[in-house]
ROROFI-265629 format. One record per residue (C-alpha): y, x, z; residue in three letters. Coordinates in pm, whole numbers, padded with zeros to 5 digits, always signed. Last residue first. Layout:
BEGIN
YXZala ...
***
This chain:
BEGIN
+13032+08987+13641unk +12743+08751+13712unk +12401+08893+13618unk +12247+08790+13287unk +11867+08750+13266unk +11832+08417+13446unk +11818+08167+13159unk +11755+07804+13258unk +11595+07535+13039unk +11544+07170+13142unk +11918+07136+13188unk +12076+06932+13470unk +12268+07196+13661unk +12514+07259+13942unk +12555+07606+14090unk +12498+07741+14440unk +12596+08108+14470unk +12506+08351+14193unk +12366+08617+14423unk +12333+08993+14363unk +12103+09198+14582unk +12054+09572+14633unk +11735+09718+14778unk +11789+10045+14588unk +11671+09893+14263unk +11792+09540+14209unk +11696+09200+14351unk +11867+08921+14157unk +11920+08599+14355unk +11979+08277+14161unk +12095+07955+14328unk +12030+07603+14200unk +12170+07254+14219unk +12020+06937+14070unk +12121+06658+13833unk +11858+06484+13616unk +11867+06116+13715unk +11690+05849+13503unk +11414+05789+13761unk +11513+05937+14096unk +11432+06310+14108unk +11110+06504+14159unk +11031+06876+14143unk +10867+07114+13897unk +10926+07484+13839unk +10831+07666+13522unk +10807+08038+13455unk +10890+08289+13183unk +10920+08657+13268unk +10549+08728+13216unk +10472+09077+13338unk +10344+09324+13077unk +10419+09614+13310unk +10548+09506+13649unk +10915+09554+13741unk +11045+09218+13615unk +10879+08978+13856unk +11002+08617+13849unk +11004+08430+14179unk +11018+08052+14224unk +11184+07821+14472unk +11176+07453+14566unk +11422+07292+14806unk +11479+06946+14949unk +11788+06738+15018unk +11764+06393+15171unk +11570+06071+15121unk +11630+05984+14756unk +11459+06264+14561unk +11748+06499+14643unk +11737+06842+14481unk +11804+07207+14562unk +11638+07463+14335unk +11603+07825+14446unk +11560+08099+14185unk +11442+08448+14286unk +11458+08726+14028unk +11271+09055+14053unk +11313+09424+13982unk +11650+09413+13808unk +11785+09754+13701unk +12041+09591+13465unk +11879+09746+13157unk +11536+09639+13285unk +11648+09277+13320unk +11790+09280+12968unk +11469+09424+12825unk +11246+09177+13011unk +11448+08887+12864unk +11448+08593+13102unk +11323+08235+13115unk +11308+07966+13381unk +11175+07635+13246unk +11274+07327+13445unk +11030+07039+13492unk +11136+06702+13636unk +10875+06477+13799unk +10980+06112+13828unk +11098+05894+14116unk +11076+05515+14107unk +10698+05548+14053unk +10547+05342+13770unk +10334+05030+13816unk +10146+04887+13517unk +10055+04527+13598unk +09831+04363+13337unk +09780+04007+13208unk +10152+03947+13210unk +10300+03621+13343unk +10596+03780+13518unk +10848+03745+13799unk +10924+04070+13987unk +10981+04070+14366unk +11216+04350+14467unk +11092+04708+14492unk +11010+04914+14801unk +11074+05287+14836unk +10922+05468+15135unk +10997+05833+15215unk +10817+05989+15512unk +10820+06340+15361unk +10531+06268+15126unk +10593+05951+14927unk +10498+05592+15011unk +10574+05351+14726unk +10591+04977+14796unk +10551+04758+14490unk +10630+04394+14412unk +10456+04106+14237unk +10533+03751+14132unk +10333+03487+13943unk +10339+03283+13623unk +10011+03187+13452unk +10003+02849+13630unk +10344+02767+13484unk +10222+02811+13127unk +09892+02639+13218unk +10050+02313+13330unk +09748+02173+13518unk +09836+02347+13845unk +09937+02013+13994unk +09581+01897+13921unk +09446+02115+14200unk +09439+02472+14332unk +09349+02705+14044unk +09286+03067+14134unk +09445+03399+14225unk +09339+03759+14179unk +09447+04119+14203unk +09249+04397+14039unk +09236+04775+14030unk +09141+05032+13763unk +09266+05384+13828unk +08912+05524+13783unk +08764+05320+14069unk +08652+05590+14315unk +08884+05873+14209unk +09177+05634+14206unk +09093+05493+14551unk +09070+05843+14699unk +09406+05942+14535unk +09592+05638+14665unk +09626+05276+14558unk +09647+04996+14816unk +09589+04645+14682unk +09742+04308+14761unk +09674+03937+14734unk +09869+03625+14822unk +09816+03260+14725unk +10098+03022+14812unk +10075+02642+14833unk +10371+02450+14692unk +10167+02184+14510unk +10227+02349+14172unk +10110+02684+14303unk +10325+02977+14420unk +10143+03302+14342unk +10233+03620+14533unk +10103+03966+14444unk +10149+04286+14645unk +10101+04639+14509unk +10091+04921+14765unk +10144+05275+14644unk +09989+05578+14813unk +10068+05915+14968unk +10257+06034+14658unk +10418+06370+14580unk +10160+06643+14521unk +09850+06428+14470unk +10034+06209+14216unk +10167+06515+14034unk +09821+06672+14010unk +09666+06348+13879unk +09925+06277+13610unk +10229+06065+13678unk +10402+05778+13491unk +10142+05502+13519unk +09941+05347+13800unk +09706+05062+13713unk +09661+04693+13798unk +09453+04438+13607unk +09515+04074+13705unk +09221+03839+13750unk +09282+03468+13703unk +09061+03182+13810unk +09088+02861+13616unk +08842+03004+13365unk +08563+02765+13462unk +08790+02475+13369unk +08755+02557+12994unk +09107+02579+12857unk +09057+02952+12796unk +08833+02892+12496unk +08582+03173+12457unk +08442+03418+12201unk +08209+03696+12315unk +08093+04038+12196unk +07913+04287+12425unk +07609+04056+12443unk +07528+04139+12079unk +07499+04512+12161unk +07431+04743+11870unk +07774+04902+11840unk +07827+05038+11487unk +08088+05313+11453unk +08287+05462+11741unk +08530+05632+11505unk +08685+05931+11680unk +09024+06091+11648unk +09180+06411+11781unk +09535+06531+11823unk +09697+06822+11995unk +10055+06841+12114unk +10165+07174+12259unk +10381+07207+12569unk +10597+07514+12620unk +10668+07802+12853unk +10849+08077+12670unk +10780+08449+12638unk +11084+08626+12499unk +11258+08670+12164unk +11320+08296+12132unk +11683+08315+12248unk +11834+07967+12283unk +12210+07957+12230unk +12420+07668+12364unk +12762+07552+12251unk +12991+07307+12425unk +12910+06978+12597unk +12608+06798+12742unk +12564+06425+12792unk +12285+06303+13018unk +12128+05958+13010unk +11811+06094+12855unk +11721+05919+12531unk +11388+05741+12493unk +11073+05870+12326unk +10751+05741+12167unk +10457+05965+12081unk +10213+05999+11791unk +10199+05803+11471unk +10128+05887+11107unk +09762+05794+11081unk +09499+06048+11034unk +09158+06117+10904unk +09255+06308+10594unk +09073+06034+10410unk +09118+06107+10042unk +09400+06326+09924unk +09710+06157+09788unk +09910+06189+10108unk +10259+06058+10036unk +10136+05699+10033unk +09945+05751+10358unk +10251+05887+10535unk +10465+05592+10427unk +10199+05350+10545unk +10178+05526+10883unk +10553+05525+10923unk +10559+05151+10854unk +10263+05099+11090unk +10436+05281+11375unk +10760+05096+11303unk +10581+04762+11342unk +10439+04876+11677unk +10790+04980+11782unk +10944+04650+11675unk +10674+04462+11868unk +10759+04668+12176unk +11132+04606+12130unk +11073+04229+12106unk +10839+04239+12414unk +11071+04432+12642unk +10937+04785+12699unk +10712+04883+12990unk +10387+04893+12793unk +10542+05122+12530unk +10587+05397+12792unk +10866+05626+12677unk +10864+06006+12692unk +11201+06148+12792unk +11450+06283+12543unk +11750+06512+12489unk +11673+06852+12640unk +11293+06847+12629unk +11297+06711+12273unk +11539+06987+12174unk +11288+07247+12295unk +10999+07094+12096unk +11201+07059+11773unk +11328+07416+11797unk +10974+07541+11853unk +10856+07351+11545unk +11142+07499+11340unk +11047+07848+11463unk +10687+07792+11348unk +10813+07696+11002unk +11015+08018+11005unk +10707+08218+11090unk +10517+08061+10800unk +10755+08218+10550unk +11085+08151+10376unk +11327+08290+10630unk +11274+08522+10925unk +11508+08415+11205unk +11811+08202+11279unk +11818+07827+11342unk +12132+07619+11354unk +12162+07274+11512unk +12484+07073+11480unk +12516+07219+11131unk +12515+06882+10951unk +12187+06955+10770unk +12024+07083+11088unk +12123+06767+11274unk +11977+06552+10991unk +11649+06739+11027unk +11664+06658+11397unk +11699+06286+11320unk +11402+06297+11082unk +11193+06458+11356unk +11299+06185+11599unk +11185+05916+11356unk +10843+06082+11316unk +10795+06096+11695unk +10875+05730+11745unk +11205+05615+11884unk +11252+05369+12169unk +11461+05063+12104unk +11838+05028+12053unk +11966+04705+12200unk +12009+04347+12075unk +11655+04231+12130unk +11519+04289+11780unk +11581+04657+11792unk +11571+04938+11540unk +11678+05301+11517unk +11571+05430+11850unk +11614+05376+12219unk +11458+05211+12515unk +11610+05031+12805unk +11589+05109+13173unk +11886+05337+13206unk +12111+05067+13343unk +12092+04860+13026unk +12452+04927+12923unk +12420+05301+12986unk +12089+05345+12806unk +12222+05139+12515unk +12537+05347+12489unk +12333+05667+12500unk +12104+05551+12218unk +12391+05429+12001unk +12566+05766+12027unk +12240+05947+11955unk +12177+05746+11637unk +12541+05758+11528unk +12534+06137+11537unk +12865+06267+11673unk +12670+06376+11981unk +12535+06676+11788unk +12884+06796+11702unk +12984+06821+12066unk +12639+06958+12153unk +12667+07253+11914unk +12315+07398+11940unk +12223+07753+11832unk +11856+07852+11801unk +11738+08213+11794unk +11471+08433+11634unk +11267+08749+11682unk +10965+08565+11821unk +10817+08614+12170unk +10468+08470+12241unk +10437+08106+12345unk +10319+07994+12687unk +10104+07712+12816unk +10084+07339+12873unk +09862+07091+12690unk +09981+06754+12562unk +09754+06491+12406unk +09770+06275+12092unk +09455+06059+12098unk +09330+05828+11823unk +09053+05580+11902unk +08889+05444+11591unk +08744+05109+11493unk +08604+05080+11141unk +08276+04890+11155unk +07998+05013+10923unk +07762+04721+10849unk +08057+04477+10862unk +08095+04197+11119unk +08265+04439+11358unk +08553+04473+11111unk +08611+04096+11127unk +08651+04093+11505unk +08897+04384+11492unk +09118+04220+11233unk +09112+03886+11416unk +09194+04051+11751unk +09493+04230+11599unk +09629+03911+11446unk +09594+03711+11768unk +09753+03972+11995unk +09549+04246+12157unk +09501+04335+12525unk +09352+04681+12557unk +09135+04797+12844unk +09035+05164+12830unk +08823+05355+13080unk +08861+05721+12981unk +08598+05960+13112unk +08609+06332+13199unk +08714+06295+13561unk +09045+06322+13746unk +09355+06169+13594unk +09557+06201+13275unk +09751+05885+13189unk +09698+05777+12825unk +10017+05606+12716unk +10033+05320+12462unk +09949+05183+12118unk +09719+04909+11995unk +09627+04760+11660unk +09766+05033+11435unk +09666+04968+11075unk +09497+05206+10831unk +09486+05115+10464unk +09206+04996+10242unk +09138+04976+09869unk +09358+04777+09637unk +09737+04772+09605unk +09761+04471+09837unk +09573+04661+10106unk +09240+04559+10266unk +09245+04630+10637unk +09144+04933+10842unk +09130+04997+11217unk +09321+05194+11480unk +09350+05184+11859unk +09618+05424+11977unk +09648+05674+12259unk +09924+05879+12413unk +09928+06196+12616unk +09967+06380+12943unk +09901+06722+13099unk +09560+06794+12945unk +09358+07068+13116unk +09197+07318+12878unk +08822+07316+12929unk +08612+07587+13091unk +08576+07962+13148unk +08473+08054+12794unk +08388+08426+12798unk +08493+08736+12604unk +08322+09050+12738unk +08157+09132+12403unk +08503+09162+12247unk +08550+09174+11872unk +08785+08873+11878unk +08584+08693+11608unk +08240+08813+11720unk +08286+08734+12089unk +08428+08393+11992unk +08128+08314+11772unk +07891+08370+12064unk +08114+08163+12295unk +08138+07880+12039unk +07761+07864+12000unk +07720+07851+12380unk +07984+07576+12412unk +07830+07370+12133unk +07487+07404+12293unk +07619+07303+12634unk +07759+06985+12476unk +08130+06907+12477unk +08220+06551+12578unk +08540+06367+12652unk +08388+06029+12732unk +08490+05681+12626unk +08458+05373+12846unk +08548+05057+12659unk +08724+04727+12717unk +08874+04529+12432unk +09059+04206+12519unk +09146+03957+12247unk +09411+03721+12126unk +09500+03355+12141unk +09731+03073+12054unk +09582+02770+11890unk +09575+02713+11520unk +09658+02427+11283unk +09876+02242+11534unk +09905+01882+11420unk +10169+01625+11325unk +10470+01854+11341unk +10818+01723+11423unk +10831+01881+11767unk +10576+02162+11790unk +10207+02077+11799unk +10025+02118+12133unk +09834+02437+12200unk +09469+02513+12282unk +09412+02865+12414unk +09189+03104+12221unk +08993+03410+12331unk +08815+03708+12178unk +08633+03925+12433unk +08520+04266+12313unk +08303+04469+12548unk +08194+04832+12570unk +08003+05053+12810unk +07704+05078+12577unk +07370+04970+12728unk +07132+05228+12875unk +07076+05041+13202unk +07285+05293+13399unk +07571+05241+13153unk +07650+05445+12842unk +07995+05577+12753unk +08112+05587+12393unk +08166+05936+12254unk +08467+06159+12210unk +08506+06528+12120unk +08839+06702+12184unk +08781+06918+12493unk +08991+07223+12393unk +08837+07551+12506unk +08965+07802+12760unk +08938+08179+12717unk +08895+08478+12947unk +08847+08838+12835unk +09220+08898+12782unk +09283+08838+13155unk +09637+08754+13270unk +09748+08555+12966unk +09425+08355+12917unk +09329+08310+12554unk +09304+07967+12386unk +08989+07829+12220unk +08941+07561+11954unk +08577+07452+11948unk +08335+07370+11665unk +08228+07730+11609unk +08509+07947+11735unk +08853+07848+11612unk +09084+08090+11797unk +09424+07970+11915unk +09706+08222+11968unk +10021+08008+11986unk +09912+07824+12303unk +09889+08147+12501unk +09731+08043+12828unk +09835+08029+13193unk +09620+07755+13343unk +09721+07579+13665unk +09434+07442+13868unk +09244+07125+13781unk +08935+07314+13664unk +08706+07152+13924unk +08820+06806+13819unk +08724+06818+13452unk +08984+06697+13207unk +09066+06340+13221unk +09156+06013+13060unk +09137+05752+13337unk +09304+05431+13243unk +09506+05290+12962unk +09608+04930+13023unk +09772+04791+12716unk +09995+04491+12669unk +10050+04278+12367unk +10222+03944+12422unk +10184+03647+12194unk +09903+03473+12379unk 
***
C-alpha cells in the first residue's frame, strides 16, 4: 500500500481542568522537573506543563502497543518477468499517557515556593493544550557514518478529554521496514515527538510591528499560494513544492524563512530594543502574529497523496539540514513542527501592531519520548493480506479539526455513513454516530466494516474501494450533509464544514484612560451558514491592573473569514460612543481609538 495516513486520537489534558486558563506564557518558572506558568488574576496560583510520556498498560499488565507489518502480493508490471517485492506497509497502534507523578508535582511545588519567594504559591493543575501536531521518529544509518533521524509519520494531534493518546499510524513500506528493523535491536529507537499549543497572554513590550500588505503580497511564494487556494476552491495546500501541479502546504521552518525574506524586503518592519534577547522575543511575537493573519493550520492527512509525500520529504530535508548545522551530540530534536496553508484573504495598505500592551497569544511547546524496548512478542505480527481470513475490512473513523471544548460548544453530533457496492451488485451499509458521550467512551476511535461477498469480489483493488458521507448536526438546528466520497483509504478523518475563528481584541490602558473610557463592548455578527448570530465581549478599563486583551471565538464556513462588528465605548458620565456596524476579517482588532 503506497498511501500513508495517520489517525491521531485522544491527546488530552485532564477533564476537570477544562476551563479557560488566563496565564502569562512569557513568565515560565522551571521548578524541579516541571515548567510552571503564573495565573494572571492570582499571583499565588500556577499551572504546570504536562510534558512527560509513557506507554499505557492494559488491565492484564501488558503494554498497550501493537505493530502489524503486512504485505499484499502483486503481479509483475507489463514487460517484467517477476515482481521482486509485494506492496505493503505497517500499522502501529499505541496508547501513550501524559503523566506527572505526585512526587514530581510535590517537588516542583516546593521548588516553586523557593524560586518565587512566596510560601503561598501553589500548583493548581496542568496547562490545557489547545491543539498540536505529532510525529513518529526513528533513526537510520547515514551515508556519512553514524545515524540520522528520519520522520516516519506526521499529522495532527486533536486535543480531547482524558490524559491518554491512542495513536494508530499507517506506514508505507519503507517506514514499516525501518521500524521493524529498529525493534530487532537491543535498544530500539522509536520516539513520539509532540509540538503542542497552549493559550495565554504576553506581557507588554515597548515595541511595534509595521506590515505593508501591498509589498508583502509581491512575494512569489504568497502569490502562488493564493492562486492555488483560489484555483482549488480553497481546499488545496500551499508551500514551496508540489508534485501534483499546485502549491503544497508549508512547514513551520519554511514559513520562518519566508518571514525573514519579508523583513529583508521591508514588507515587515520591527521596532524596539536592538541587539539583545528582548529583540529576539519581539521577532518571535511578530512571527506568531503574522501566522494568525496569513495562515491556517493544515492537516497532513487531508492532503492529496503527492502533496503529502512532498511534505513528508520536506520534513526530512529540513531535519537533515538542522542536524548538519547542530554539531552538538543528541540535542534530542528533529527540525519539524507544524504545517500551514494560506488563508484566502487578501489585505491592503499598512498595518501597525503595538506590542506595548497585554496580548493574547498561543505558545508552541515541544516534548519527545523514546519508548525504548517493548517486551511483548505477541505485540509484533507479520501477515499476508491475501489470506482469505482477511477478507473483512475495518475502517477507522475519527473526528478532526476541533478540540474538545469547541466540539461541545458547536456540535450535537456527526453521522458517518459507509456504502460498499460489491462485485455482484450487492450493497453493504454501515454507519456510526459520533457525539461527545461517544468520544469520551471510545477515545475518538470508531469503526465501520464490510466484508467479502463471493468470487466477484476477487479483484482486491476494487474490493478496497467504498463510499462514505457525513451529516453534521450543529446547535441551532443546523444540519450540513456532504456528498458521497469515493475512496480506498484505511482511515476516515472527518472535519466539520465550519471552523472556529478566534479574534483578539486589544487596547492600550493608557489610551482608554486618556479618553475617559470605562469599558468597551464589542459585538460580532457572523453567519455560520444558517442565519446571522452574535457574540459579544466586554473589556474593563476602569479597574486597576485589568487585562485589556481578550479573545472571542465563533464559527464560520471553512475558508471564510468575513464578519461584522460593532464597538461601544462607555465613558464617564454614562456617555456612549458607537462605531456602527463595520466589516472585518482580521484576527486582531484594536479598540482603543474612538471615532472622531
